[in-house]
C-alpha positions in Angstrom: 18.0 4.1 25.6 15.9 1.0 24.9 14.2 0.3 28.3 13.4 -3.3 27.3 16.8 -4.5 26.1 19.1 -2.2 28.1 21.2 -1.7 25.0 24.1 0.7 25.0 23.2 1.9 21.5 21.6 5.1 22.7 19.9 8.1 21.1 16.6 9.6 20.3 13.9 8.1 18.2 12.1 10.5 15.8 8.4 9.9 15.1 7.6 11.1 11.6 3.8 11.8 11.2 1.3 10.5 10.4 1.5 7.5 12.7 -1.3 5.8 14.7 -1.9 6.9 18.3 -1.1 3.3 19.3 2.3 3.3 17.6 3.0 6.8 18.9 2.3 5.8 22.5 4.2 2.5 22.3 7.3 4.2 20.8 7.2 6.8 23.7 6.9 4.1 26.3 10.0 2.2 25.0 12.3 5.0 23.9 13.3 8.6 24.3 11.1 9.8 21.4 10.4 13.2 19.8 7.9 14.2 17.1 8.9 15.9 13.9 6.8 19.0 13.6 4.9 20.2 10.5 2.0 18.9 8.4 3.3 16.1 6.2 0.7 16.9 3.5 2.1 20.5 3.1 4.3 20.6 0.0 6.4 23.3 1.7 6.9 21.6 5.0 10.6 20.9 4.3 11.1 24.7 4.3 9.1 25.3 7.5 11.2 27.4 9.8 9.8 25.6 12.9 10.9 22.2 11.4 14.4 23.6 10.6 14.8 24.9 14.1 13.6 21.6 15.5 16.1 19.6 13.4 18.9 22.1 14.3 18.2 21.4 18.0 17.4 17.7 17.9 18.8 16.3 14.6 22.2 15.4 16.1 20.6 13.1 18.7 18.4 11.1 16.4 19.5 7.5 15.8 16.2 6.0 14.5 13.1 7.0 12.7 9.7 5.4 13.2 7.2 6.2 10.4 4.2 4.8 8.6 4.1 4.3 4.9 2.2 7.6 4.7 5.1 9.4 6.4 7.4 11.2 4.0 11.1 10.5 4.7 12.9 12.4 1.9 16.6 12.9 1.4 16.4 16.3 3.0 15.3 14.8 6.3 17.7 11.9 6.2 20.6 14.3 5.5 19.6 16.5 8.5 20.2 13.5 10.8 23.9 12.7 11.0 23.6 9.8 13.5 20.6 8.2 11.9 21.1 4.4 11.7 17.7 2.9 11.1 14.3 3.7 9.6 11.5 1.4 11.0 8.6 1.7 8.6 5.1 0.6 9.7 3.8 -0.8 6.4 4.9 -3.3 3.8 5.2 -0.5 1.2 8.1 1.9 1.7 7.9 4.3 -1.3 7.6 7.1 1.3 11.3 6.6 2.1 14.2 7.8 -0.1 15.7 4.3 0.0 18.6 5.1 -2.3 19.8 7.9 -0.1 19.3 5.9 3.1 21.2 2.8 1.8 24.0 5.0 0.4 24.5 6.3 4.0 24.5 2.8 5.4 21.1 3.3 7.1 19.1 0.2 7.7 15.4 0.2 6.6 12.7 -2.2 7.8 9.1 -2.8 6.8 6.3 -5.1 7.9 5.7 -7.8 5.3 3.6 -11.0 5.8 1.5 -9.8 8.7 -0.9 -7.9 6.5 -1.2 -10.3 3.6 -4.6 -11.7 4.8 -6.2 -8.4 5.5 -5.2 -6.9 2.2 -6.3 -10.0 0.3 -9.7 -9.8 2.1 -10.0 -6.1 1.0 -9.2 -7.0 -2.6 -11.9 -9.7 -2.6 -14.4 -7.4 -0.8 -13.9 -4.7 -3.4 -14.2 -7.3 -6.3 -17.4 -8.7 -4.9 -18.9 -5.3 -4.0 -18.3 -4.0 -7.5 -19.3 -7.1 -9.5 -22.4 -7.7 -7.4 -23.1 -4.0 -6.9 -23.5 -4.3 -3.2 -23.1 -0.6 -2.4 -25.7 0.4 -5.0 -28.0 -2.4 -3.8 -27.7 -1.1 -0.2 -28.8 2.4 -1.3 -31.6 0.8 -3.4 -33.1 -0.7 -0.2 -32.5 2.4 1.9 -34.0 4.7 -0.6 -37.2 2.7 -0.8 -36.7 1.7 -4.4 -37.2 -2.0 -3.7 -41.0 -1.5 -3.3 -41.1 -0.1 -6.9 -39.3 -3.0 -8.6 -36.5 -5.6 -8.5 -32.8 -4.6 -8.4 -31.0 -5.2 -11.8 -29.1 -8.4 -12.3 -25.4 -8.3 -11.7 -22.2 -10.2 -12.7 -20.9 -13.3 -10.9 -17.4 -13.5 -9.7 -17.4 -17.3 -9.5 -15.9 -18.9 -12.6 -14.7 -15.5 -13.9 -11.2 -14.8 -15.3 -9.1 -12.9 -12.8 -5.7 -11.3 -13.6 -3.3 -10.5 -10.7 -0.8 -7.8 -11.5 1.9 -8.6 -8.9 2.0 -12.2 -7.7 4.0 -11.6 -4.5 2.9 -12.7 -1.0 -0.3 -10.7 -1.1 -1.0 -11.5 -4.7 -0.7 -15.2 -3.9 -3.0 -14.8 -0.8 -5.6 -13.2 -3.2 -5.1 -16.1 -5.7 -5.7 -18.8 -3.1 -9.0 -17.2 -2.1 -10.0 -16.8 -5.8 -9.4 -20.6 -6.3 -12.3 -21.2 -3.9 -14.5 -19.3 -6.3 -13.4 -21.4 -9.2 -11.8 -18.5 -11.0 -9.3 -18.9 -13.8 -6.2 -17.1 -12.5 -3.4 -15.5 -14.5 -0.7 -13.0 -13.5 2.1 -10.7 -14.6 5.3 -10.1 -12.7 8.6 -8.8 -13.9 9.5 -12.5 -14.4 7.6 -15.8 -14.0 7.3 -17.1 -10.4 8.8 -20.6 -10.1 6.5 -23.3 -9.0 3.3 -21.4 -9.7 0.7 -23.1 -11.8 -1.2 -19.9 -12.9 -0.9 -18.7 -16.5 1.8 -16.0 -17.0 1.3 -13.0 -19.1 4.3 -11.2 -20.6 2.9 -7.7 -20.0 0.2 -5.8 -18.0 -1.7 -5.2 -21.3 -1.5 -8.9 -22.3 -2.8 -9.8 -18.8 -5.7 -7.3 -19.0 -6.7 -8.5 -22.5 -7.3 -12.0 -21.2 -9.4 -11.4 -18.0 -12.7 -10.1 -16.8 -11.2 -8.6 -13.6 -7.8 -7.2 -13.0 -6.5 -6.9 -9.4 -3.4 -4.6 -9.0 -1.1 -5.4 -6.1 2.4 -4.2 -7.1 4.7 -1.9 -5.1 4.5 1.8 -5.4 7.4 4.0 -6.5 9.0 5.3 -9.7 9.3 1.8 -11.2 5.6 1.2 -11.3 4.2 4.7 -11.7 1.5 4.7 -14.3 2.0 1.0 -15.0 -1.8 0.7 -15.5 -2.2 3.2 -18.3 -4.7 3.8 -21.1 -3.5 0.8 -23.1 -4.0 -1.5 -20.2 -7.4 -0.1 -19.4 -8.4 -0.4 -23.1 -7.2 -4.0 -23.1 -9.4 -4.7 -20.0 -12.3 -3.3 -22.0 -15.9 -2.1 -21.5 -17.0 -5.1 -19.5 -13.7 -5.3 -17.4 -13.3 -4.4 -13.8 -10.1 -2.8 -12.3 -9.4 -3.4 -8.6 -6.5 -1.4 -7.1 -5.3 -2.3 -3.6 -1.6 -1.4 -4.4 -0.8 2.3 -4.6 -2.6 5.1 -6.3 0.5 6.0 -8.3 0.4 2.6 -10.1 -2.8 3.6 -12.1 -2.9 6.6 -14.4 -5.8 8.2 -12.7 -6.7 10.6 -15.5 -6.7 7.7 -18.0 -8.9 5.8 -15.6 -11.5 8.6 -15.3 -11.5 9.0 -19.1 -11.9 5.3 -19.7 -14.9 5.1 -17.4 -16.5 8.3 -18.8 -16.1 7.1 -22.4 -17.4 3.6 -21.6 -14.1 1.9 -22.5 -13.9 0.3 -19.0 -16.7 -1.4 -17.2 -15.9 -0.4 -13.7 -13.4 0.1 -10.9 -13.0 -0.7 -7.2 -10.3 1.4 -5.6 -8.8 1.4 -2.1 -5.9 3.8 -3.1 -5.6 7.1 -5.0 -2.9 9.2 -6.6 -3.3 12.2 -4.2 -4.8 10.8 -1.0 -7.0 11.8 0.6 -8.2 13.6 -2.5 -10.4 11.6 -4.8 -11.3 12.8 -8.3 -14.8 14.3 -8.3 -15.6 12.4 -11.5 -15.3 9.1 -9.5 -17.5 10.2 -6.7 -20.6 10.5 -8.8 -20.3 7.1 -10.6 -22.3 4.0 -9.5 -19.9 1.8 -11.5 -17.1 2.6 -9.1 -16.6 1.4 -5.5 -14.4 3.6 -3.3 -12.6 2.9 0.0 -10.3 5.2 2.1 -7.1 3.1 1.9 -8.2 0.5 4.4 -6.4 -2.5 2.9 -4.7 -3.5 6.1 -6.9 -1.6 8.5 -8.0 -4.3 10.9 -7.4 -4.4 14.7 -5.5 -7.6 14.4 -3.3 -6.6 11.5 -2.4 -3.2 12.8 -1.4 -4.7 16.1 0.8 -7.2 14.4 2.4 -4.5 12.2 3.0 -2.3 15.3 4.7 -5.2 17.1 6.9 -6.0 14.1 7.9 -2.3 13.6 9.0 -2.1 17.2 10.7 -5.5 17.2 12.8 -4.3 14.3 13.8 -1.2 16.2 14.6 -3.2 19.3 16.7 -5.7 17.3 18.6 -2.9 15.6 19.4 -1.1 18.8 20.4 -4.3 20.5 22.4 -6.1 17.7 22.4 -3.9 14.6 20.2 -6.4 12.8 16.6 -6.3 11.5 13.9 -9.0 11.4 12.4 -7.8 8.2 14.8 -5.6 6.2 13.5 -4.2 2.9 14.5 -6.4 -0.1 17.1 -3.9 -1.3 19.2 -4.7 1.8 19.1 -8.5 1.2 21.6 -10.4 -0.9 18.6 -12.3 -2.3 16.1 -9.7 -3.4 12.5 -10.2 -2.3 9.7 -11.0 -4.6 8.0 -8.3 -6.7 4.3 -7.7 -6.3 4.0 -6.5 -2.8 2.0 -3.7 -1.4 
């Protein structure tokens, strides 16, 4: 039962790992909550006898799931929960959830848009600046004592450069507004032009890449965007171009990216996400033309607190009234914008 609202819509809340300690604790304070056993990174976890026994015992009591966008919520788990009514996802991206199966069952799904736009936009710019101005390499240059032996090489300026945004949704527009302050020429690609936007529209990712110095990727993950940035897009970006990815690792063909860098067909990359996190291709670890971050796009104290509040507010509202504050676009009569993380 929801202690805050006193709703009669009762049942157990299932916490699907991994979720933050703060979200884990807050969920336990508000609800009767249990934890799904098993390592979510284990490909065979769905066949784990301990998980099967847990679901046989508790599955019939579960009315809600709380998860992060790193928590797998596949069809097999959804089907094992006959009373499941809502999946409250802590993250704007929700490619971790089998949405088709959930919606076919009439299960509501929420996410946390808007509250992380600024943090992810900051990360995109930080990566762009770090890569173009070679900040990481410059830091090591000082620490290693190389400065006393000569000057650090000249770098490329971001101000006045041409920047393409692949996915001009809420976060993409937050990135664009910040780039305007740098005097950048901004263009973008979405599935369709965004009304009321003055930036130049490119008809395809390759066309966008061919006309810019820096390409920032901020589209949703999932089957529809898998491998969207392929060898052709990287070749169009070219040997002086920089790829920045703050979307999902699946959006970029990682093998093609490594090959383009090794063969000098791409100038550099700045990456917050990877195809098989937390694994990072060894070929990227040794390159000084690549900046790497451990998926920290929204990882600020302020943003994670806001995401946590919105996740639990969605759960509170569903238990009290059967409605959500921020349902995923697929639940809306007016689908949301493309280009979100």
